[in-house]
DOLOPA-41294 format. One record per residue: residue number from 1; residue in three letters; x, y, z of N, C-alpha, C in turn. Coordinates in pm, whole numbers. Layout:
BEGIN
k	r	n.c1	n.c2	n.c3	ca.c1	ca.c2	ca.c3	c.c1	c.c2	c.c3
NUM	ALA	X	Y	Z	X	Y	Z	X	Y	Z
...
# end
This chain:
BEGIN
k	r	n.c1	n.c2	n.c3	ca.c1	ca.c2	ca.c3	c.c1	c.c2	c.c3
1	MET	-144	-131	-3829	-231	-140	-3707	-190	-71	-3589
2	GLU	-272	-10	-3518	-225	78	-3404	-291	32	-3269
3	LEU	-220	48	-3161	-279	-13	-3018	-430	38	-3002
4	ARG	-437	166	-3030	-559	224	-2999	-680	158	-3070
5	GLN	-644	96	-3196	-741	30	-3274	-782	-102	-3206
6	LEU	-681	-166	-3141	-715	-290	-3060	-816	-253	-2966
7	GLN	-774	-140	-2880	-863	-82	-2766	-998	-66	-2834
8	TYR	-1023	5	-2940	-1152	26	-2994	-1240	-96	-3013
9	VAL	-1169	-201	-3073	-1236	-322	-3114	-1285	-381	-2986
10	LEU	-1201	-382	-2888	-1223	-445	-2758	-1358	-382	-2694
11	GLN	-1353	-257	-2685	-1465	-175	-2631	-1596	-200	-2698
12	ILE	-1590	-196	-2838	-1708	-235	-2919	-1770	-363	-2882
13	ALA	-1671	-467	-2869	-1714	-605	-2828	-1787	-621	-2700
14	ILE	-1722	-532	-2608	-1793	-540	-2476	-1923	-467	-2490
15	GLU	-1938	-353	-2533	-2053	-278	-2534	-2162	-327	-2641
16	LYS	-2121	-384	-2742	-2219	-436	-2856	-2287	-316	-2891
17	ASN	-2224	-198	-2894	-2303	-66	-2934	-2210	31	-2958
18	PHE	-2209	95	-3075	-2103	200	-3127	-2105	326	-3034
19	SER	-2250	365	-3012	-2252	487	-2923	-2193	471	-2793
20	ARG	-2240	350	-2721	-2176	354	-2583	-2032	324	-2591
21	ALA	-1972	237	-2691	-1822	230	-2696	-1761	364	-2715
22	ALA	-1815	447	-2808	-1762	586	-2840	-1743	661	-2706
23	GLU	-1854	658	-2610	-1879	735	-2502	-1759	690	-2394
24	LYS	-1751	539	-2397	-1655	490	-2290	-1502	544	-2334
25	LEU	-1478	547	-2467	-1358	569	-2512	-1320	729	-2525
26	HIS	-1426	800	-2512	-1423	963	-2515	-1382	1007	-2650
27	ILE	-1444	927	-2747	-1422	981	-2895	-1564	981	-2945
28	ALA	-1569	1064	-3067	-1696	1073	-3143	-1724	946	-3199
29	GLN	-1856	911	-3229	-1894	793	-3285	-1852	779	-3432
30	PRO	-1875	890	-3514	-1825	867	-3644	-1669	843	-3663
31	SER	-1599	905	-3562	-1461	873	-3574	-1434	720	-3542
32	LEU	-1514	671	-3437	-1481	529	-3401	-1526	437	-3529
33	SER	-1638	473	-3592	-1667	396	-3708	-1564	395	-3815
34	GLN	-1517	513	-3844	-1408	536	-3944	-1281	441	-3900
35	GLN	-1252	444	-3775	-1125	377	-3732	-1155	230	-3762
36	LEU	-1270	167	-3733	-1299	21	-3743	-1300	13	-3883
37	SER	-1367	84	-3973	-1364	58	-4112	-1216	61	-4178
38	LYS	-1152	135	-4134	-1010	158	-4179	-921	21	-4146
39	LEU	-955	-16	-4024	-875	-151	-3960	-949	-276	-4037
40	GLU	-1070	-277	-4062	-1117	-397	-4146	-1058	-395	-4295
41	GLN	-1046	-278	-4346	-993	-269	-4489	-856	-328	-4481
42	GLU	-775	-266	-4390	-640	-318	-4367	-622	-463	-4347
43	LEU	-707	-515	-4279	-699	-665	-4241	-762	-745	-4349
44	GLY	-855	-700	-4424	-932	-761	-4536	-1038	-866	-4474
45	VAL	-1076	-844	-4369	-1190	-913	-4310	-1273	-823	-4233
46	LEU	-1411	-870	-4202	-1496	-791	-4130	-1501	-848	-3967
47	LEU	-1479	-749	-3876	-1475	-789	-3762	-1599	-804	-3673
48	PHE	-1715	-728	-3736	-1821	-719	-3656	-1943	-743	-3776
49	ARG	-2047	-799	-3719	-2176	-803	-3815	-2266	-686	-3755
50	ARG	-2304	-593	-3834	-2373	-481	-3806	-2521	-494	-3843
51	THR	-2629	-476	-3762	-2766	-469	-3788	-2833	-350	-3733
52	THR	-2940	-312	-3760	-3006	-191	-3690	-3011	-207	-3549
53	ASN	-3021	-339	-3493	-3042	-340	-3341	-2920	-398	-3271
54	SER	-2823	-449	-3339	-2707	-498	-3262	-2573	-500	-3337
55	VAL	-2472	-536	-3257	-2334	-540	-3320	-2278	-665	-3271
56	GLU	-2245	-755	-3344	-2201	-895	-3303	-2045	-937	-3372
57	LEU	-1979	-1005	-3302	-1836	-1024	-3355	-1867	-1140	-3445
58	THR	-1785	-1129	-3550	-1771	-1241	-3653	-1661	-1336	-3608
59	GLN	-1652	-1456	-3665	-1549	-1540	-3620	-1408	-1494	-3619
60	ALA	-1376	-1402	-3734	-1259	-1327	-3738	-1252	-1235	-3624
61	GLY	-1349	-1156	-3596	-1356	-1060	-3496	-1322	-1129	-3347
62	GLN	-1378	-1261	-3340	-1358	-1311	-3191	-1211	-1346	-3187
63	VAL	-1128	-1409	-3300	-1009	-1408	-3277	-930	-1311	-3249
64	PHE	-962	-1186	-3324	-892	-1065	-3308	-901	-1012	-3152
65	VAL	-1027	-1025	-3108	-1048	-973	-2970	-977	-1047	-2878
66	ASP	-958	-1210	-2890	-890	-1282	-2786	-747	-1235	-2804
67	LYS	-697	-1225	-2937	-543	-1186	-2936	-504	-1054	-2876
68	SER	-612	-961	-2915	-584	-822	-2878	-578	-811	-2714
69	GLN	-673	-881	-2653	-671	-884	-2499	-534	-927	-2463
70	THR	-484	-1033	-2515	-344	-1080	-2476	-240	-980	-2492
71	ILE	-237	-920	-2615	-141	-803	-2633	-156	-684	-2533
72	LEU	-263	-642	-2521	-290	-524	-2439	-257	-553	-2291
73	ASP	-279	-678	-2247	-260	-722	-2124	-108	-743	-2094
74	ALA	-41	-787	-2188	110	-801	-2199	174	-658	-2197
75	ILE	119	-564	-2244	169	-419	-2258	151	-371	-2109
76	GLU	25	-386	-2049	0	-345	-1907	93	-412	-1814
77	GLN	138	-547	-1828	224	-606	-1743	365	-536	-1758
78	LEU	403	-524	-1874	534	-460	-1897	535	-329	-1841
79	LYS	446	-245	-1833	446	-109	-1778	471	-127	-1616
80	GLN	394	-223	-1572	409	-253	-1430	540	-296	-1385
81	GLU	607	-375	-1479	746	-420	-1439	831	-300	-1463
82	MET	808	-215	-1545	900	-109	-1553	881	-14	-1447
83	ASP	754	20	-1405	734	99	-1282	795	49	-1162
84	ASP	791	-81	-1155	848	-157	-1029	992	-127	-1025
85	MET	1051	-148	-1148	1209	-139	-1166	1259	-2	-1139
86	ALA	1157	96	-1171	1199	238	-1138	1150	294	-990
87	GLN	1103	187	-931	1052	205	-803	967	325	-777
88	MET	856	322	-861	768	417	-860	660	374	-749
89	ARG	612	476	-673	532	440	-558	388	449	-609
90	ARG	352	516	-716	224	530	-750	185	397	-834
91	GLY	54	360	-817	3	257	-890	-160	211	-879
92	ARG	-186	136	-942	-343	103	-940	-352	-55	-932
93	LEU	-432	-93	-841	-447	-253	-806	-587	-282	-826
94	VAL	-628	-377	-910	-760	-415	-936	-788	-551	-858
95	VAL	-877	-550	-749	-895	-669	-677	-1036	-717	-696
96	GLY	-1054	-845	-729	-1193	-900	-750	-1211	-982	-623
97	THR	-1348	-962	-585	-1391	-1032	-458	-1540	-1064	-463
98	LEU	-1566	-1185	-404	-1705	-1211	-389	-1753	-1119	-292
99	PRO	-1879	-1064	-305	-1928	-950	-231	-1959	-984	-90
100	ILE	-2020	-1089	-47	-2041	-1086	97	-1909	-1141	169
101	THR	-1829	-1235	118	-1710	-1276	168	-1613	-1148	177
102	GLY	-1609	-1076	77	-1511	-951	84	-1565	-849	177
103	SER	-1690	-853	198	-1740	-766	303	-1688	-789	444
104	HIS	-1655	-912	469	-1608	-939	594	-1452	-929	623
105	ILE	-1386	-961	508	-1230	-965	507	-1178	-835	466
106	LEU	-1221	-781	355	-1140	-655	317	-1146	-533	409
107	PRO	-1257	-526	489	-1244	-407	578	-1132	-435	690
108	LEU	-1079	-544	708	-966	-568	781	-836	-530	702
109	VAL	-839	-554	565	-716	-532	501	-698	-398	445
110	LEU	-800	-348	389	-779	-217	308	-731	-97	392
111	PRO	-780	-85	535	-707	25	601	-569	17	647
112	VAL	-527	-117	667	-375	-150	675	-309	-120	546
113	PHE	-360	-171	426	-281	-144	317	-276	-2	276
114	GLY	-392	62	303	-393	212	271	-302	284	352
115	ALA	-280	258	478	-183	327	560	-48	317	514
116	GLN	-13	186	481	135	150	423	158	200	284
117	TYR	59	203	202	73	223	53	-35	331	20
118	PRO	-23	449	64	-129	547	43	-148	597	-103
119	GLN	-36	584	-171	-45	632	-321	-83	532	-409
120	ILE	-114	404	-360	-179	284	-452	-332	295	-457
121	GLU	-375	302	-556	-529	309	-578	-582	171	-600
122	VAL	-662	139	-500	-741	-8	-513	-870	3	-558
123	VAL	-896	-74	-664	-1024	-68	-721	-1091	-209	-695
124	LEU	-1193	-221	-645	-1276	-349	-601	-1377	-376	-723
125	VAL	-1374	-519	-763	-1467	-544	-863	-1540	-673	-784
126	GLU	-1670	-661	-759	-1761	-757	-694	-1853	-826	-796
127	ASP	-1832	-983	-791	-1905	-1034	-884	-1938	-1190	-855
128	THR	-1977	-1265	-921	-2007	-1411	-900	-1865	-1486	-916
129	SER	-1860	-1590	-858	-1729	-1674	-870	-1695	-1697	-1028
130	ALA	-1803	-1735	-1110	-1758	-1769	-1245	-1721	-1638	-1335
131	LYS	-1779	-1523	-1294	-1750	-1396	-1369	-1606	-1359	-1306
132	LEU	-1588	-1365	-1190	-1455	-1328	-1139	-1335	-1418	-1190
133	GLU	-1358	-1559	-1207	-1262	-1633	-1274	-1236	-1583	-1418
134	GLN	-1342	-1547	-1476	-1327	-1508	-1626	-1233	-1379	-1630
135	LEU	-1262	-1291	-1539	-1200	-1148	-1530	-1069	-1170	-1494
136	THR	-1010	-1259	-1385	-883	-1290	-1344	-803	-1356	-1455
137	ALA	-857	-1446	-1535	-797	-1517	-1644	-760	-1420	-1751
138	SER	-860	-1316	-1786	-834	-1237	-1896	-738	-1103	-1855
139	GLY	-700	-1098	-1736	-634	-984	-1675	-724	-871	-1647
140	GLY	-835	-891	-1629	-933	-788	-1573	-914	-755	-1428
141	THR	-870	-831	-1343	-826	-816	-1226	-682	-852	-1188
142	ASP	-614	-795	-1111	-480	-835	-1076	-464	-959	-983
143	LEU	-581	-970	-901	-589	-1091	-816	-731	-1083	-760
144	SER	-779	-1205	-726	-926	-1227	-665	-921	-1310	-562
145	LEU	-1033	-1273	-472	-1048	-1353	-348	-1174	-1453	-401
146	LEU	-1135	-1578	-405	-1229	-1675	-439	-1217	-1801	-362
147	SER	-1312	-1890	-361	-1300	-2029	-279	-1294	-2130	-392
148	LEU	-1226	-2228	-331	-1204	-2366	-419	-1346	-2440	-432
149	PRO	-1375	-2516	-522	-1275	-2538	-638	-1296	-2429	-740
150	LEU	-1176	-2404	-816	-1186	-2303	-931	-1210	-2385	-1073
151	ALA	-1284	-2347	-1146	-1323	-2402	-1271	-1214	-2385	-1385
152	ASP	-1165	-2258	-1381	-1053	-2227	-1480	-914	-2271	-1460
153	THR	-878	-2365	-1545	-746	-2419	-1522	-626	-2317	-1546
154	SER	-660	-2201	-1590	-547	-2111	-1628	-523	-2029	-1516
155	LEU	-587	-2046	-1401	-565	-1965	-1267	-463	-2035	-1175
156	ALA	-382	-1958	-1123	-290	-2002	-1019	-352	-1953	-876
157	TRP	-341	-2011	-775	-384	-1981	-644	-299	-2016	-536
158	GLU	-314	-1943	-423	-244	-1988	-289	-353	-1955	-188
159	PRO	-351	-2055	-91	-460	-2059	25	-441	-1938	95
160	LEU	-568	-1871	140	-562	-1767	224	-614	-1811	371
161	MET	-717	-1902	378	-776	-1944	502	-870	-2058	477
162	GLU	-870	-2150	586	-972	-2251	576	-1088	-2215	671
163	GLU	-1218	-2236	618	-1318	-2180	697	-1419	-2291	716
164	GLU	-1471	-2297	850	-1565	-2404	879	-1713	-2381	817
165	ILE	-1774	-2477	765	-1921	-2444	699	-2012	-2518	796
166	CYS	-2123	-2442	838	-2217	-2473	925	-2351	-2511	867
167	LEU	-2441	-2579	934	-2567	-2611	889	-2658	-2504	958
168	ALA	-2728	-2427	866	-2832	-2328	909	-2980	-2395	888
169	ILE	-3046	-2395	1016	-3195	-2458	1014	-3288	-2345	1065
170	PRO	-3410	-2360	1042	-3508	-2281	1106	-3520	-2296	1250
171	PRO	-3550	-2197	1335	-3553	-2226	1485	-3657	-2329	1530
172	GLN	-3759	-2352	1451	-3840	-2446	1466	-3822	-2596	1427
173	HIS	-3718	-2609	1366	-3676	-2740	1300	-3664	-2845	1421
174	PRO	-3693	-2975	1371	-3681	-3080	1489	-3523	-3095	1523
175	LEU	-3421	-3039	1451	-3274	-3067	1492	-3231	-2941	1573
176	ALA	-3336	-2845	1588	-3287	-2715	1653	-3231	-2738	1793
177	GLU	-3267	-2834	1872	-3220	-2852	2011	-3098	-2979	2017
178	SER	-3050	-2998	1889	-2943	-3093	1878	-2810	-3042	1946
179	THR	-2740	-3124	2018	-2599	-3090	2077	-2499	-3160	2008
180	GLU	-2518	-3225	1905	-2418	-3316	1834	-2406	-3267	1697
181	PRO	-2293	-3276	1636	-2278	-3241	1482	-2397	-3329	1403
182	VAL	-2439	-3274	1302	-2543	-3333	1222	-2483	-3400	1098
183	PRO	-2505	-3535	1094	-2466	-3610	977	-2526	-3540	856
184	ILE	-2453	-3518	755	-2500	-3462	630	-2604	-3563	561
185	SER	-2581	-3694	567	-2653	-3793	516	-2807	-3783	565
186	VAL	-2821	-3732	671	-2967	-3729	725	-3045	-3620	672
187	LEU	-2963	-3526	585	-3035	-3423	542	-3098	-3449	385
188	ARG	-3103	-3578	354	-3120	-3615	202	-3265	-3568	172
189	ASN	-3364	-3573	263	-3490	-3545	205	-3548	-3387	258
190	GLU	-3440	-3318	309	-3472	-3175	344	-3478	-3095	221
191	PRO	-3555	-2990	232	-3560	-2872	114	-3432	-2785	153
192	PHE	-3353	-2758	48	-3255	-2664	61	-3270	-2541	-5
193	ILE	-3205	-2421	49	-3215	-2312	-6	-3047	-2273	-51
194	GLY	-3029	-2248	-175	-2893	-2238	-216	-2871	-2103	-304
195	LEU	-2739	-2077	-315	-2704	-1957	-403	-2724	-2019	-556
196	LYS	-2746	-1917	-642	-2750	-1956	-763	-2631	-2012	-852
197	LYS	-2652	-2082	-951	-2548	-2134	-1030	-2456	-2038	-1065
198	GLY	-2322	-2061	-1073	-2216	-1960	-1125	-2138	-1923	-987
199	GLN	-2184	-1933	-858	-2142	-1882	-744	-2063	-2018	-686
200	GLY	-1954	-1988	-633	-1866	-2092	-591	-1931	-2190	-478
201	PHE	-1991	-2113	-368	-2054	-2192	-266	-2174	-2286	-306
202	ARG	-2239	-2237	-411	-2346	-2330	-483	-2278	-2470	-509
203	GLN	-2168	-2461	-565	-2097	-2584	-594	-2050	-2665	-472
204	ILE	-2013	-2598	-366	-1968	-2663	-241	-2082	-2730	-184
205	THR	-2205	-2661	-171	-2322	-2720	-126	-2362	-2849	-198
206	VAL	-2347	-2852	-326	-2379	-2970	-406	-2285	-3093	-379
207	GLU	-2156	-3061	-378	-2048	-3148	-362	-2051	-3223	-220
208	LEU	-2095	-3137	-118	-2096	-3191	18	-2210	-3292	28
209	CYS	-2320	-3253	-23	-2434	-3349	-53	-2399	-3480	-107
210	GLN	-2354	-3465	-241	-2319	-3575	-332	-2217	-3664	-267
211	ALA	-2103	-3609	-182	-2018	-3704	-109	-2092	-3798	2
212	SER	-2205	-3751	44	-2283	-3812	141	-2399	-3898	69
213	GLY	-2387	-3919	-61	-2480	-4009	-147	-2606	-3940	-188
214	PHE	-2625	-3821	-201	-2747	-3763	-257	-2723	-3620	-314
215	THR	-2816	-3582	-403	-2818	-3442	-455	-2909	-3358	-388
216	PRO	-2877	-3247	-348	-2988	-3163	-255	-3090	-3113	-337
217	GLN	-3207	-3119	-272	-3345	-3076	-335	-3338	-2903	-313
218	ILE	-3294	-2836	-395	-3286	-2695	-389	-3420	-2629	-428
219	VAL	-3495	-2581	-321	-3647	-2526	-357	-3640	-2394	-397
220	PHE	-3537	-2308	-320	-3531	-2180	-355	-3386	-2142	-385
221	GLU	-3357	-2043	-482	-3219	-1989	-502	-3229	-1840	-486
222	SER	-3094	-1791	-440	-3086	-1639	-441	-2935	-1616	-470
223	SER	-2897	-1498	-525	-2767	-1460	-551	-2696	-1388	-417
224	ASN	-2775	-1390	-306	-2721	-1333	-188	-2737	-1431	-64
225	ILE	-2618	-1455	0	-2619	-1557	106	-2692	-1496	227
226	GLU	-2714	-1365	233	-2793	-1306	345	-2942	-1335	319
227	THR	-2988	-1330	193	-3128	-1367	173	-3148	-1525	195
228	VAL	-3059	-1599	156	-3059	-1747	189	-3087	-1759	351
229	GLN	-3000	-1695	436	-3023	-1723	559	-3154	-1663	623
230	SER	-3210	-1549	562	-3339	-1507	606	-3447	-1605	572
231	LEU	-3436	-1666	454	-3532	-1767	396	-3527	-1880	490
232	VAL	-3413	-1925	538	-3406	-2038	621	-3458	-1993	765
233	ALA	-3426	-1879	811	-3493	-1847	946	-3637	-1838	953
234	GLY	-3687	-1804	820	-3842	-1803	798	-3906	-1928	781
235	GLY	-3825	-2048	788	-3883	-2182	772	-3903	-2232	633
236	MET	-3838	-2168	541	-3847	-2220	401	-3760	-2331	358
237	GLY	-3646	-2375	452	-3566	-2479	412	-3429	-2460	499
238	ILE	-3338	-2546	458	-3212	-2554	530	-3114	-2508	438
239	ALA	-2991	-2470	493	-2890	-2425	394	-2740	-2459	461
240	PHE	-2643	-2453	390	-2509	-2456	427	-2450	-2312	433
241	VAL	-2388	-2269	537	-2337	-2123	546	-2201	-2121	607
242	PRO	-2102	-2049	537	-1976	-2028	586	-1976	-1958	727
243	LYS	-1895	-2018	833	-1897	-1962	955	-1886	-1806	970
244	MET	-1798	-1754	896	-1781	-1599	906	-1909	-1538	872
245	LEU	-2006	-1591	815	-2130	-1512	766	-2238	-1538	858
246	THR	-2231	-1622	954	-2334	-1652	1049	-2381	-1529	1125
247	ARG	-2499	-1531	1148	-2557	-1428	1236	-2565	-1454	1388
248	GLN	-2573	-1353	1465	-2573	-1369	1595	-2704	-1439	1647
249	ARG	-2701	-1530	1728	-2831	-1598	1788	-2911	-1496	1857
250	GLY	-3044	-1495	1830	-3125	-1386	1879	-3164	-1271	1807
251	SER	-3072	-1255	1704	-3103	-1138	1615	-3206	-1176	1522
252	GLU	-3279	-1063	1457	-3383	-1077	1373	-3342	-1185	1251
253	PHE	-3439	-1258	1218	-3406	-1351	1108	-3258	-1424	1132
254	ALA	-3243	-1470	1226	-3130	-1562	1267	-3160	-1710	1267
255	PRO	-3107	-1787	1178	-3138	-1936	1183	-3065	-1994	1303
256	ILE	-3089	-2118	1327	-2987	-2195	1416	-2881	-2262	1350
257	TYR	-2764	-2240	1410	-2642	-2294	1332	-2576	-2421	1402
258	LEU	-2564	-2520	1330	-2512	-2652	1386	-2395	-2708	1310
259	PRO	-2291	-2762	1385	-2181	-2821	1304	-2215	-2942	1228
260	LEU	-2157	-2985	1126	-2173	-3092	1029	-2085	-3205	1057
261	SER	-2134	-3328	1031	-2042	-3442	1029	-2060	-3519	892
262	PRO	-1951	-3544	829	-1823	-3505	878	-1801	-3360	859
263	LYS	-1697	-3318	950	-1679	-3162	946	-1652	-3101	819
264	ALA	-1718	-2994	783	-1717	-2936	645	-1643	-2818	659
265	SER	-1570	-2764	546	-1501	-2639	532	-1491	-2597	389
266	ARG	-1441	-2471	383	-1417	-2425	242	-1286	-2356	254
267	THR	-1219	-2353	132	-1074	-2303	124	-1100	-2158	57
268	LEU	-1058	-2054	114	-1059	-1936	39	-916	-1906	-13
269	VAL	-905	-1848	-128	-778	-1853	-192	-759	-1712	-261
270	ILE	-636	-1673	-285	-601	-1570	-368	-547	-1608	-497
271	ALA	-640	-1574	-595	-632	-1621	-739	-567	-1527	-829
272	SER	-475	-1560	-907	-419	-1483	-1040	-407	-1565	-1155
273	ARG	-380	-1504	-1271	-355	-1592	-1396	-225	-1652	-1368
274	LYS	-199	-1768	-1428	-82	-1841	-1441	16	-1750	-1519
275	GLY	142	-1753	-1490	241	-1677	-1563	237	-1516	-1555
276	ARG	118	-1465	-1494	101	-1334	-1499	208	-1257	-1391
277	TYR	275	-1151	-1464	357	-1070	-1362	274	-1020	-1261
278	LEU	322	-1040	-1130	263	-964	-1002	343	-863	-973
279	SER	292	-745	-985	355	-608	-941	393	-616	-789
280	LYS	485	-535	-771	503	-510	-625	389	-484	-516
281	ALA	293	-402	-588	173	-358	-524	86	-481	-503
282	THR	81	-567	-610	7	-700	-587	59	-777	-470
283	GLU	190	-791	-469	256	-879	-380	230	-822	-241
284	ALA	242	-688	-214	226	-616	-110	94	-635	-46
285	PHE	-5	-642	-142	-149	-652	-98	-178	-815	-56
286	ILE	-121	-908	-113	-113	-1042	-82	-57	-1057	65
287	ARG	53	-1003	77	123	-1022	224	27	-950	323
288	THR	-37	-844	287	-108	-772	390	-239	-860	425
289	MET	-303	-923	313	-422	-1000	335	-373	-1119	432
290	ASN	-274	-1185	398	-215	-1294	496	-191	-1261	633
291	LYS	-149	-1132	663	-128	-1097	795	-232	-1049	888
292	THR	-345	-1005	804	-454	-937	877	-564	-1038	886
293	ILE	-572	-1145	813	-694	-1236	830	-688	-1326	945
294	VAL	-576	-1315	1035	-550	-1401	1150	-674	-1402	1220
295	HIS	-758	-1290	1240	-890	-1290	1313	-975	-1388	1280
296	TYR	-978	-1431	1156	-1075	-1540	1114	-1006	-1683	1120
297	LYS	-875	-1706	1144	-811	-1830	1143	-833	-1906	1267
# end
């Protein structure tokens, strides 16, 4: 068994298609098929069920993929450790981020980090909270910017910042002229606009309401918090919004923002897999983030 064969199986499992996998691996499709057949013969099991329309993992194939991912990730970590010990300045850092949150924080961080470590390539991966947790746990990212709570118990995290959560309401809403924090309990019968399931802030919205004795009536869902705010401004419902993402009052499609009672907040964290070796580049990026987000604290 060769390491490249592990990589081949992983790529086929990801693409579920031999042609696309071969293209990503930069090898000919017949060669890829031959290598897989050779490996299956050596192991004495089938790793994939092949039909005319799909390629699916067998039970043995799923075990092989899980173990292979662990092996390849361990090799990558070993390389990073050796690079650090040799004090090599080159490197590659994969950072997972929530799209909208990252668009506010990373523009502060990346220029500072790039100026100090110009030979470190930073690759950004934007996705939902659920998918970023999976990527971080499997070694697909070196670290990820997420918000609590984290569903995956294999992740370690350190707090980056605590951020207030505001209530966003349409300009014509009866509460628009309120000068006091709005009790969450009075929102029981309000139509909510929320993010889709799988996004961390959706869970925060639900938990804030449940803590006040009700489940929010979510009438519209979006994968983008900016769309949520536009729908609120258009009178379609109300929403909870992180303070850093609020729009300036008077701007087009700007809701009215009010504080909540009890005061609500979310915790942004830097997450990585428990026990994973953190390269010097990763540690330097974390230090840079902690130093440069003072603007939002």
